[in-house]
PDB file with SEQRES, HELIX, SHEET and CRYST1 records, atoms N, CA, C and O in Angstrom:
SEQRES   1 A   74  MET ARG VAL HIS VAL VAL TYR GLU PRO ASP GLY LYS ILE          
SEQRES   2 A   74  ILE ALA LEU ALA ASP LEU ASP GLY GLU GLY GLY VAL GLY          
SEQRES   3 A   74  VAL ARG PRO LEU PRO GLN LYS GLY ARG GLU PHE ALA GLN          
SEQRES   4 A   74  ILE ASP VAL PRO ASP ALA TYR ALA GLY LEU PRO LEU SER          
SEQRES   5 A   74  GLY LEU TYR GLU ARG LEU ARG LEU GLU VAL GLY PRO GLU          
SEQRES   6 A   74  GLY PRO ARG ALA HIS TRP ARG GLN ALA                          
HELIX    1 AA1 ASP A   44  TYR A   46  5                                   3    
HELIX    2 AA2 LEU A   51  ARG A   57  1                                   7    
SHEET    1 AA1 3 ILE A  13  ASP A  18  0                                        
SHEET    2 AA1 3 ARG A   2  TYR A   7 -1                                        
SHEET    3 AA1 3 GLU A  36  ASP A  41 -1                                        
SHEET    1 AA2 2 LEU A  58  GLY A  63  0                                        
SHEET    2 AA2 2 GLY A  66  TRP A  71 -1                                        
CRYST1    1.000    1.000    1.000  90.00  90.00  90.00 P 1           1          
ATOM      1  N   MET A   1       0.846  -1.174   0.000  1.00  0.00           N  
ATOM      2  CA  MET A   1       0.000   0.000   0.000  1.00  0.00           C  
ATOM      3  C   MET A   1       0.891   1.237   0.000  1.00  0.00           C  
ATOM      4  O   MET A   1       1.955   1.263   0.619  1.00  0.00           O  
ATOM      5  N   ARG A   2       0.426   2.254  -0.710  1.00  0.00           N  
ATOM      6  CA  ARG A   2       1.134   3.536  -0.758  1.00  0.00           C  
ATOM      7  C   ARG A   2       0.143   4.646  -0.435  1.00  0.00           C  
ATOM      8  O   ARG A   2      -1.037   4.571  -0.774  1.00  0.00           O  
ATOM      9  N   VAL A   3       0.655   5.678   0.230  1.00  0.00           N  
ATOM     10  CA  VAL A   3      -0.175   6.845   0.515  1.00  0.00           C  
ATOM     11  C   VAL A   3       0.496   8.095  -0.039  1.00  0.00           C  
ATOM     12  O   VAL A   3       1.721   8.194  -0.103  1.00  0.00           O  
ATOM     13  N   HIS A   4      -0.333   9.029  -0.429  1.00  0.00           N  
ATOM     14  CA  HIS A   4       0.079  10.349  -0.880  1.00  0.00           C  
ATOM     15  C   HIS A   4      -0.006  11.237   0.356  1.00  0.00           C  
ATOM     16  O   HIS A   4      -1.062  11.317   0.984  1.00  0.00           O  
ATOM     17  N   VAL A   5       1.090  11.905   0.716  1.00  0.00           N  
ATOM     18  CA  VAL A   5       1.157  12.693   1.942  1.00  0.00           C  
ATOM     19  C   VAL A   5       1.499  14.142   1.605  1.00  0.00           C  
ATOM     20  O   VAL A   5       2.483  14.410   0.915  1.00  0.00           O  
ATOM     21  N   VAL A   6       0.696  15.058   2.088  1.00  0.00           N  
ATOM     22  CA  VAL A   6       1.013  16.490   2.009  1.00  0.00           C  
ATOM     23  C   VAL A   6       1.525  16.885   3.392  1.00  0.00           C  
ATOM     24  O   VAL A   6       0.901  16.572   4.405  1.00  0.00           O  
ATOM     25  N   TYR A   7       2.668  17.577   3.426  1.00  0.00           N  
ATOM     26  CA  TYR A   7       3.302  17.896   4.699  1.00  0.00           C  
ATOM     27  C   TYR A   7       3.968  19.266   4.667  1.00  0.00           C  
ATOM     28  O   TYR A   7       4.240  19.825   3.604  1.00  0.00           O  
ATOM     29  N   GLU A   8       4.221  19.787   5.861  1.00  0.00           N  
ATOM     30  CA  GLU A   8       4.912  21.063   6.012  1.00  0.00           C  
ATOM     31  C   GLU A   8       6.415  20.808   6.107  1.00  0.00           C  
ATOM     32  O   GLU A   8       6.829  19.671   6.333  1.00  0.00           O  
ATOM     33  N   PRO A   9       7.237  21.845   5.940  1.00  0.00           N  
ATOM     34  CA  PRO A   9       8.691  21.665   5.968  1.00  0.00           C  
ATOM     35  C   PRO A   9       9.224  21.016   7.247  1.00  0.00           C  
ATOM     36  O   PRO A   9      10.282  20.386   7.227  1.00  0.00           O  
ATOM     37  N   ASP A  10       8.494  21.166   8.363  1.00  0.00           N  
ATOM     38  CA  ASP A  10       8.940  20.552   9.617  1.00  0.00           C  
ATOM     39  C   ASP A  10       8.481  19.099   9.764  1.00  0.00           C  
ATOM     40  O   ASP A  10       8.755  18.461  10.780  1.00  0.00           O  
ATOM     41  N   GLY A  11       7.780  18.575   8.745  1.00  0.00           N  
ATOM     42  CA  GLY A  11       7.332  17.186   8.760  1.00  0.00           C  
ATOM     43  C   GLY A  11       5.908  16.990   9.229  1.00  0.00           C  
ATOM     44  O   GLY A  11       5.404  15.867   9.214  1.00  0.00           O  
ATOM     45  N   LYS A  12       5.244  18.062   9.648  1.00  0.00           N  
ATOM     46  CA  LYS A  12       3.851  17.943  10.097  1.00  0.00           C  
ATOM     47  C   LYS A  12       2.979  17.515   8.919  1.00  0.00           C  
ATOM     48  O   LYS A  12       3.000  18.141   7.859  1.00  0.00           O  
ATOM     49  N   ILE A  13       2.212  16.440   9.118  1.00  0.00           N  
ATOM     50  CA  ILE A  13       1.363  15.905   8.059  1.00  0.00           C  
ATOM     51  C   ILE A  13       0.064  16.704   8.009  1.00  0.00           C  
ATOM     52  O   ILE A  13      -0.594  16.920   9.027  1.00  0.00           O  
ATOM     53  N   ILE A  14      -0.287  17.135   6.805  1.00  0.00           N  
ATOM     54  CA  ILE A  14      -1.495  17.920   6.582  1.00  0.00           C  
ATOM     55  C   ILE A  14      -2.611  17.036   6.045  1.00  0.00           C  
ATOM     56  O   ILE A  14      -3.763  17.184   6.454  1.00  0.00           O  
ATOM     57  N   ALA A  15      -2.288  16.111   5.127  1.00  0.00           N  
ATOM     58  CA  ALA A  15      -3.317  15.275   4.503  1.00  0.00           C  
ATOM     59  C   ALA A  15      -2.711  13.964   3.999  1.00  0.00           C  
ATOM     60  O   ALA A  15      -1.533  13.894   3.646  1.00  0.00           O  
ATOM     61  N   LEU A  16      -3.556  12.927   3.977  1.00  0.00           N  
ATOM     62  CA  LEU A  16      -3.183  11.615   3.432  1.00  0.00           C  
ATOM     63  C   LEU A  16      -4.237  11.178   2.428  1.00  0.00           C  
ATOM     64  O   LEU A  16      -5.418  11.493   2.581  1.00  0.00           O  
ATOM     65  N   ALA A  17      -3.814  10.460   1.411  1.00  0.00           N  
ATOM     66  CA  ALA A  17      -4.743   9.850   0.460  1.00  0.00           C  
ATOM     67  C   ALA A  17      -4.197   8.471   0.082  1.00  0.00           C  
ATOM     68  O   ALA A  17      -2.990   8.299  -0.084  1.00  0.00           O  
ATOM     69  N   ASP A  18      -5.084   7.503  -0.050  1.00  0.00           N  
ATOM     70  CA  ASP A  18      -4.722   6.136  -0.413  1.00  0.00           C  
ATOM     71  C   ASP A  18      -4.482   6.073  -1.921  1.00  0.00           C  
ATOM     72  O   ASP A  18      -5.390   6.353  -2.702  1.00  0.00           O  
ATOM     73  N   LEU A  19      -3.279   5.711  -2.331  1.00  0.00           N  
ATOM     74  CA  LEU A  19      -2.963   5.615  -3.765  1.00  0.00           C  
ATOM     75  C   LEU A  19      -3.375   4.280  -4.360  1.00  0.00           C  
ATOM     76  O   LEU A  19      -3.462   4.154  -5.582  1.00  0.00           O  
ATOM     77  N   ASP A  20      -3.629   3.281  -3.526  1.00  0.00           N  
ATOM     78  CA  ASP A  20      -3.944   1.945  -4.014  1.00  0.00           C  
ATOM     79  C   ASP A  20      -5.425   1.612  -3.942  1.00  0.00           C  
ATOM     80  O   ASP A  20      -5.818   0.509  -4.321  1.00  0.00           O  
ATOM     81  N   GLY A  21      -6.256   2.525  -3.470  1.00  0.00           N  
ATOM     82  CA  GLY A  21      -7.685   2.257  -3.324  1.00  0.00           C  
ATOM     83  C   GLY A  21      -8.331   1.937  -4.656  1.00  0.00           C  
ATOM     84  O   GLY A  21      -7.980   2.516  -5.685  1.00  0.00           O  
ATOM     85  N   GLU A  22      -9.268   1.020  -4.629  1.00  0.00           N  
ATOM     86  CA  GLU A  22      -9.959   0.637  -5.862  1.00  0.00           C  
ATOM     87  C   GLU A  22     -11.268   1.402  -5.983  1.00  0.00           C  
ATOM     88  O   GLU A  22     -11.901   1.732  -4.981  1.00  0.00           O  
ATOM     89  N   GLY A  23     -11.665   1.681  -7.215  1.00  0.00           N  
ATOM     90  CA  GLY A  23     -12.932   2.350  -7.474  1.00  0.00           C  
ATOM     91  C   GLY A  23     -12.863   3.831  -7.143  1.00  0.00           C  
ATOM     92  O   GLY A  23     -11.929   4.293  -6.488  1.00  0.00           O  
ATOM     93  N   GLY A  24     -13.852   4.556  -7.598  1.00  0.00           N  
ATOM     94  CA  GLY A  24     -13.921   5.981  -7.305  1.00  0.00           C  
ATOM     95  C   GLY A  24     -12.842   6.769  -8.032  1.00  0.00           C  
ATOM     96  O   GLY A  24     -12.039   6.222  -8.788  1.00  0.00           O  
ATOM     97  N   VAL A  25     -12.851   8.044  -7.782  1.00  0.00           N  
ATOM     98  CA  VAL A  25     -11.884   8.950  -8.397  1.00  0.00           C  
ATOM     99  C   VAL A  25     -10.631   8.971  -7.541  1.00  0.00           C  
ATOM    100  O   VAL A  25     -10.719   9.047  -6.316  1.00  0.00           O  
ATOM    101  N   GLY A  26      -9.478   8.905  -8.167  1.00  0.00           N  
ATOM    102  CA  GLY A  26      -8.219   8.947  -7.434  1.00  0.00           C  
ATOM    103  C   GLY A  26      -7.923  10.354  -6.963  1.00  0.00           C  
ATOM    104  O   GLY A  26      -7.222  11.099  -7.648  1.00  0.00           O  
ATOM    105  N   VAL A  27      -8.439  10.727  -5.818  1.00  0.00           N  
ATOM    106  CA  VAL A  27      -8.274  12.072  -5.288  1.00  0.00           C  
ATOM    107  C   VAL A  27      -6.944  12.170  -4.550  1.00  0.00           C  
ATOM    108  O   VAL A  27      -6.607  11.315  -3.731  1.00  0.00           O  
ATOM    109  N   ARG A  28      -6.201  13.220  -4.853  1.00  0.00           N  
ATOM    110  CA  ARG A  28      -4.936  13.494  -4.171  1.00  0.00           C  
ATOM    111  C   ARG A  28      -4.912  14.958  -3.764  1.00  0.00           C  
ATOM    112  O   ARG A  28      -5.032  15.840  -4.614  1.00  0.00           O  
ATOM    113  N   PRO A  29      -4.759  15.223  -2.478  1.00  0.00           N  
ATOM    114  CA  PRO A  29      -4.678  16.626  -2.060  1.00  0.00           C  
ATOM    115  C   PRO A  29      -3.429  17.293  -2.624  1.00  0.00           C  
ATOM    116  O   PRO A  29      -2.365  16.679  -2.703  1.00  0.00           O  
ATOM    117  N   LEU A  30      -3.570  18.538  -3.007  1.00  0.00           N  
ATOM    118  CA  LEU A  30      -2.442  19.297  -3.541  1.00  0.00           C  
ATOM    119  C   LEU A  30      -1.864  20.192  -2.458  1.00  0.00           C  
ATOM    120  O   LEU A  30      -2.603  20.782  -1.670  1.00  0.00           O  
ATOM    121  N   PRO A  31      -0.537  20.290  -2.421  1.00  0.00           N  
ATOM    122  CA  PRO A  31       0.073  21.150  -1.414  1.00  0.00           C  
ATOM    123  C   PRO A  31      -0.085  22.624  -1.778  1.00  0.00           C  
ATOM    124  O   PRO A  31       0.012  23.003  -2.945  1.00  0.00           O  
ATOM    125  N   GLN A  32      -0.325  23.437  -0.772  1.00  0.00           N  
ATOM    126  CA  GLN A  32      -0.337  24.877  -0.970  1.00  0.00           C  
ATOM    127  C   GLN A  32       1.099  25.376  -0.888  1.00  0.00           C  
ATOM    128  O   GLN A  32       2.014  24.613  -0.580  1.00  0.00           O  
ATOM    129  N   LYS A  33       1.286  26.655  -1.164  1.00  0.00           N  
ATOM    130  CA  LYS A  33       2.614  27.250  -1.126  1.00  0.00           C  
ATOM    131  C   LYS A  33       3.294  26.966   0.212  1.00  0.00           C  
ATOM    132  O   LYS A  33       2.682  27.129   1.268  1.00  0.00           O  
ATOM    133  N   GLY A  34       4.535  26.549   0.171  1.00  0.00           N  
ATOM    134  CA  GLY A  34       5.299  26.273   1.372  1.00  0.00           C  
ATOM    135  C   GLY A  34       5.154  24.852   1.890  1.00  0.00           C  
ATOM    136  O   GLY A  34       5.778  24.490   2.888  1.00  0.00           O  
ATOM    137  N   ARG A  35       4.338  24.042   1.225  1.00  0.00           N  
ATOM    138  CA  ARG A  35       4.150  22.647   1.623  1.00  0.00           C  
ATOM    139  C   ARG A  35       4.630  21.743   0.506  1.00  0.00           C  
ATOM    140  O   ARG A  35       4.788  22.177  -0.635  1.00  0.00           O  
ATOM    141  N   GLU A  36       4.860  20.493   0.840  1.00  0.00           N  
ATOM    142  CA  GLU A  36       5.360  19.514  -0.120  1.00  0.00           C  
ATOM    143  C   GLU A  36       4.458  18.286  -0.108  1.00  0.00           C  
ATOM    144  O   GLU A  36       3.553  18.169   0.718  1.00  0.00           O  
ATOM    145  N   PHE A  37       4.726  17.364  -1.051  1.00  0.00           N  
ATOM    146  CA  PHE A  37       4.020  16.089  -1.029  1.00  0.00           C  
ATOM    147  C   PHE A  37       5.000  14.974  -1.349  1.00  0.00           C  
ATOM    148  O   PHE A  37       6.050  15.198  -1.951  1.00  0.00           O  
ATOM    149  N   ALA A  38       4.636  13.771  -0.935  1.00  0.00           N  
ATOM    150  CA  ALA A  38       5.456  12.589  -1.187  1.00  0.00           C  
ATOM    151  C   ALA A  38       4.545  11.376  -1.243  1.00  0.00           C  
ATOM    152  O   ALA A  38       3.416  11.396  -0.753  1.00  0.00           O  
ATOM    153  N   GLN A  39       5.067  10.317  -1.853  1.00  0.00           N  
ATOM    154  CA  GLN A  39       4.388   9.033  -1.826  1.00  0.00           C  
ATOM    155  C   GLN A  39       5.179   8.130  -0.898  1.00  0.00           C  
ATOM    156  O   GLN A  39       6.380   7.928  -1.078  1.00  0.00           O  
ATOM    157  N   ILE A  40       4.492   7.590   0.095  1.00  0.00           N  
ATOM    158  CA  ILE A  40       5.124   6.806   1.145  1.00  0.00           C  
ATOM    159  C   ILE A  40       4.596   5.377   1.111  1.00  0.00           C  
ATOM    160  O   ILE A  40       3.387   5.159   1.025  1.00  0.00           O  
ATOM    161  N   ASP A  41       5.501   4.406   1.178  1.00  0.00           N  
ATOM    162  CA  ASP A  41       5.101   3.003   1.280  1.00  0.00           C  
ATOM    163  C   ASP A  41       4.659   2.712   2.703  1.00  0.00           C  
ATOM    164  O   ASP A  41       5.325   3.099   3.663  1.00  0.00           O  
ATOM    165  N   VAL A  42       3.529   2.025   2.833  1.00  0.00           N  
ATOM    166  CA  VAL A  42       2.997   1.643   4.139  1.00  0.00           C  
ATOM    167  C   VAL A  42       3.430   0.205   4.414  1.00  0.00           C  
ATOM    168  O   VAL A  42       3.188  -0.670   3.583  1.00  0.00           O  
ATOM    169  N   PRO A  43       4.060  -0.060   5.553  1.00  0.00           N  
ATOM    170  CA  PRO A  43       4.450  -1.439   5.880  1.00  0.00           C  
ATOM    171  C   PRO A  43       3.221  -2.346   5.964  1.00  0.00           C  
ATOM    172  O   PRO A  43       2.132  -1.894   6.318  1.00  0.00           O  
ATOM    173  N   ASP A  44       3.403  -3.618   5.638  1.00  0.00           N  
ATOM    174  CA  ASP A  44       2.296  -4.570   5.649  1.00  0.00           C  
ATOM    175  C   ASP A  44       1.544  -4.588   6.971  1.00  0.00           C  
ATOM    176  O   ASP A  44       0.325  -4.763   6.984  1.00  0.00           O  
ATOM    177  N   ALA A  45       2.244  -4.413   8.071  1.00  0.00           N  
ATOM    178  CA  ALA A  45       1.614  -4.452   9.391  1.00  0.00           C  
ATOM    179  C   ALA A  45       0.575  -3.340   9.577  1.00  0.00           C  
ATOM    180  O   ALA A  45      -0.297  -3.454  10.438  1.00  0.00           O  
ATOM    181  N   TYR A  46       0.656  -2.275   8.786  1.00  0.00           N  
ATOM    182  CA  TYR A  46      -0.252  -1.144   8.917  1.00  0.00           C  
ATOM    183  C   TYR A  46      -1.230  -1.036   7.745  1.00  0.00           C  
ATOM    184  O   TYR A  46      -2.119  -0.185   7.763  1.00  0.00           O  
ATOM    185  N   ALA A  47      -1.079  -1.871   6.746  1.00  0.00           N  
ATOM    186  CA  ALA A  47      -1.845  -1.737   5.508  1.00  0.00           C  
ATOM    187  C   ALA A  47      -3.356  -1.874   5.698  1.00  0.00           C  
ATOM    188  O   ALA A  47      -4.115  -1.351   4.883  1.00  0.00           O  
ATOM    189  N   GLY A  48      -3.812  -2.551   6.734  1.00  0.00           N  
ATOM    190  CA  GLY A  48      -5.243  -2.719   6.948  1.00  0.00           C  
ATOM    191  C   GLY A  48      -5.896  -1.586   7.715  1.00  0.00           C  
ATOM    192  O   GLY A  48      -7.114  -1.585   7.899  1.00  0.00           O  
ATOM    193  N   LEU A  49      -5.109  -0.624   8.163  1.00  0.00           N  
ATOM    194  CA  LEU A  49      -5.647   0.491   8.944  1.00  0.00           C  
ATOM    195  C   LEU A  49      -6.332   1.520   8.049  1.00  0.00           C  
ATOM    196  O   LEU A  49      -5.933   1.704   6.899  1.00  0.00           O  
ATOM    197  N   PRO A  50      -7.363   2.196   8.571  1.00  0.00           N  
ATOM    198  CA  PRO A  50      -7.943   3.314   7.818  1.00  0.00           C  
ATOM    199  C   PRO A  50      -6.949   4.474   7.793  1.00  0.00           C  
ATOM    200  O   PRO A  50      -5.979   4.481   8.552  1.00  0.00           O  
ATOM    201  N   LEU A  51      -7.188   5.442   6.932  1.00  0.00           N  
ATOM    202  CA  LEU A  51      -6.280   6.591   6.836  1.00  0.00           C  
ATOM    203  C   LEU A  51      -6.106   7.298   8.172  1.00  0.00           C  
ATOM    204  O   LEU A  51      -5.018   7.788   8.472  1.00  0.00           O  
ATOM    205  N   SER A  52      -7.154   7.357   8.974  1.00  0.00           N  
ATOM    206  CA  SER A  52      -7.034   8.010  10.284  1.00  0.00           C  
ATOM    207  C   SER A  52      -6.040   7.270  11.179  1.00  0.00           C  
ATOM    208  O   SER A  52      -5.309   7.898  11.945  1.00  0.00           O  
ATOM    209  N   GLY A  53      -6.009   5.944  11.086  1.00  0.00           N  
ATOM    210  CA  GLY A  53      -5.053   5.157  11.852  1.00  0.00           C  
ATOM    211  C   GLY A  53      -3.632   5.352  11.356  1.00  0.00           C  
ATOM    212  O   GLY A  53      -2.691   5.403  12.148  1.00  0.00           O  
ATOM    213  N   LEU A  54      -3.478   5.460  10.040  1.00  0.00           N  
ATOM    214  CA  LEU A  54      -2.149   5.716   9.468  1.00  0.00           C  
ATOM    215  C   LEU A  54      -1.658   7.095   9.896  1.00  0.00           C  
ATOM    216  O   LEU A  54      -0.489   7.268  10.242  1.00  0.00           O  
ATOM    217  N   TYR A  55      -2.560   8.072   9.870  1.00  0.00           N  
ATOM    218  CA  TYR A  55      -2.198   9.438  10.276  1.00  0.00           C  
ATOM    219  C   TYR A  55      -1.681   9.459  11.707  1.00  0.00           C  
ATOM    220  O   TYR A  55      -0.712  10.155  12.011  1.00  0.00           O  
ATOM    221  N   GLU A  56      -2.321   8.700  12.584  1.00  0.00           N  
ATOM    222  CA  GLU A  56      -1.918   8.665  13.997  1.00  0.00           C  
ATOM    223  C   GLU A  56      -0.557   8.011  14.202  1.00  0.00           C  
ATOM    224  O   GLU A  56       0.136   8.329  15.169  1.00  0.00           O  
ATOM    225  N   ARG A  57      -0.164   7.111  13.316  1.00  0.00           N  
ATOM    226  CA  ARG A  57       1.069   6.348  13.510  1.00  0.00           C  
ATOM    227  C   ARG A  57       2.258   6.838  12.683  1.00  0.00           C  
ATOM    228  O   ARG A  57       3.404   6.517  12.997  1.00  0.00           O  
ATOM    229  N   LEU A  58       1.999   7.601  11.646  1.00  0.00           N  
ATOM    230  CA  LEU A  58       3.059   8.056  10.742  1.00  0.00           C  
ATOM    231  C   LEU A  58       3.659   9.375  11.210  1.00  0.00           C  
ATOM    232  O   LEU A  58       2.940  10.317  11.541  1.00  0.00           O  
ATOM    233  N   ARG A  59       4.970   9.425  11.232  1.00  0.00           N  
ATOM    234  CA  ARG A  59       5.710  10.660  11.490  1.00  0.00           C  
ATOM    235  C   ARG A  59       6.726  10.814  10.365  1.00  0.00           C  
ATOM    236  O   ARG A  59       7.324   9.836   9.918  1.00  0.00           O  
ATOM    237  N   LEU A  60       6.915  12.044   9.914  1.00  0.00           N  
ATOM    238  CA  LEU A  60       7.897  12.308   8.865  1.00  0.00           C  
ATOM    239  C   LEU A  60       9.070  13.081   9.437  1.00  0.00           C  
ATOM    240  O   LEU A  60       8.906  14.018  10.218  1.00  0.00           O  
ATOM    241  N   GLU A  61      10.253  12.665   9.027  1.00  0.00           N  
ATOM    242  CA  GLU A  61      11.478  13.398   9.322  1.00  0.00           C  
ATOM    243  C   GLU A  61      11.950  13.931   7.977  1.00  0.00           C  
ATOM    244  O   GLU A  61      12.215  13.159   7.056  1.00  0.00           O  
ATOM    245  N   VAL A  62      12.054  15.238   7.867  1.00  0.00           N  
ATOM    246  CA  VAL A  62      12.404  15.855   6.588  1.00  0.00           C  
ATOM    247  C   VAL A  62      13.866  16.279   6.625  1.00  0.00           C  
ATOM    248  O   VAL A  62      14.296  16.995   7.529  1.00  0.00           O  
ATOM    249  N   GLY A  63      14.616  15.829   5.635  1.00  0.00           N  
ATOM    250  CA  GLY A  63      16.024  16.171   5.526  1.00  0.00           C  
ATOM    251  C   GLY A  63      16.376  16.548   4.104  1.00  0.00           C  
ATOM    252  O   GLY A  63      15.484  16.686   3.267  1.00  0.00           O  
ATOM    253  N   PRO A  64      17.649  16.718   3.810  1.00  0.00           N  
ATOM    254  CA  PRO A  64      18.081  17.129   2.471  1.00  0.00           C  
ATOM    255  C   PRO A  64      17.702  16.131   1.379  1.00  0.00           C  
ATOM    256  O   PRO A  64      17.583  16.504   0.212  1.00  0.00           O  
ATOM    257  N   GLU A  65      17.514  14.878   1.749  1.00  0.00           N  
ATOM    258  CA  GLU A  65      17.155  13.858   0.764  1.00  0.00           C  
ATOM    259  C   GLU A  65      15.653  13.623   0.690  1.00  0.00           C  
ATOM    260  O   GLU A  65      15.195  12.678   0.048  1.00  0.00           O  
ATOM    261  N   GLY A  66      14.889  14.488   1.350  1.00  0.00           N  
ATOM    262  CA  GLY A  66      13.442  14.363   1.324  1.00  0.00           C  
ATOM    263  C   GLY A  66      12.899  13.776   2.610  1.00  0.00           C  
ATOM    264  O   GLY A  66      13.631  13.616   3.587  1.00  0.00           O  
ATOM    265  N   PRO A  67      11.595  13.450   2.611  1.00  0.00           N  
ATOM    266  CA  PRO A  67      10.981  12.937   3.830  1.00  0.00           C  
ATOM    267  C   PRO A  67      11.322  11.470   4.074  1.00  0.00           C  
ATOM    268  O   PRO A  67      11.502  10.684   3.143  1.00  0.00           O  
ATOM    269  N   ARG A  68      11.404  11.137   5.343  1.00  0.00           N  
ATOM    270  CA  ARG A  68      11.647   9.752   5.743  1.00  0.00           C  
ATOM    271  C   ARG A  68      10.544   9.351   6.721  1.00  0.00           C  
ATOM    272  O   ARG A  68      10.290  10.062   7.693  1.00  0.00           O  
ATOM    273  N   ALA A  69       9.893   8.227   6.471  1.00  0.00           N  
ATOM    274  CA  ALA A  69       8.764   7.781   7.287  1.00  0.00           C  
ATOM    275  C   ALA A  69       9.246   7.037   8.528  1.00  0.00           C  
ATOM    276  O   ALA A  69      10.178   6.234   8.478  1.00  0.00           O  
ATOM    277  N   HIS A  70       8.578   7.331   9.642  1.00  0.00           N  
ATOM    278  CA  HIS A  70       8.779   6.618  10.900  1.00  0.00           C  
ATOM    279  C   HIS A  70       7.400   6.173  11.362  1.00  0.00           C  
ATOM    280  O   HIS A  70       6.474   6.982  11.415  1.00  0.00           O  
ATOM    281  N   TRP A  71       7.255   4.899  11.696  1.00  0.00           N  
ATOM    282  CA  TRP A  71       5.958   4.346  12.085  1.00  0.00           C  
ATOM    283  C   TRP A  71       5.948   3.971  13.553  1.00  0.00           C  
ATOM    284  O   TRP A  71       6.827   3.246  14.018  1.00  0.00           O  
ATOM    285  N   ARG A  72       4.954   4.463  14.289  1.00  0.00           N  
ATOM    286  CA  ARG A  72       4.773   4.111  15.692  1.00  0.00           C  
ATOM    287  C   ARG A  72       3.885   2.882  15.781  1.00  0.00           C  
ATOM    288  O   ARG A  72       2.964   2.710  14.983  1.00  0.00           O  
ATOM    289  N   GLN A  73       4.165   2.038  16.746  1.00  0.00           N  
ATOM    290  CA  GLN A  73       3.315   0.871  16.978  1.00  0.00           C  
ATOM    291  C   GLN A  73       2.077   1.296  17.750  1.00  0.00           C  
ATOM    292  O   GLN A  73       2.089   2.282  18.487  1.00  0.00           O  
ATOM    293  N   ALA A  74       1.022   0.537  17.566  1.00  0.00           N  
ATOM    294  CA  ALA A  74      -0.242   0.834  18.253  1.00  0.00           C  
ATOM    295  C   ALA A  74      -0.128   0.523  19.732  1.00  0.00           C  
ATOM    296  O   ALA A  74      -1.090   0.708  20.478  1.00  0.00           O  
TER     297      ALA A  74                                                      
END                                                                             
């Protein structure tokens, strides 16, 4: 599973969207000025969670090479 993440320069997550969802329109939030976006792989252990659960567990560390995902356990 992959998610589309809009985030601020300090790594604060603004929005998530499921890139692998079936059916419907593939909606992806767009970043406003000063924000960025990335596509993040979700580990199998978290793939069954709703987006709200992923939001609660995902933290981004932003560095010169881009964002790096850190996952908290439930």
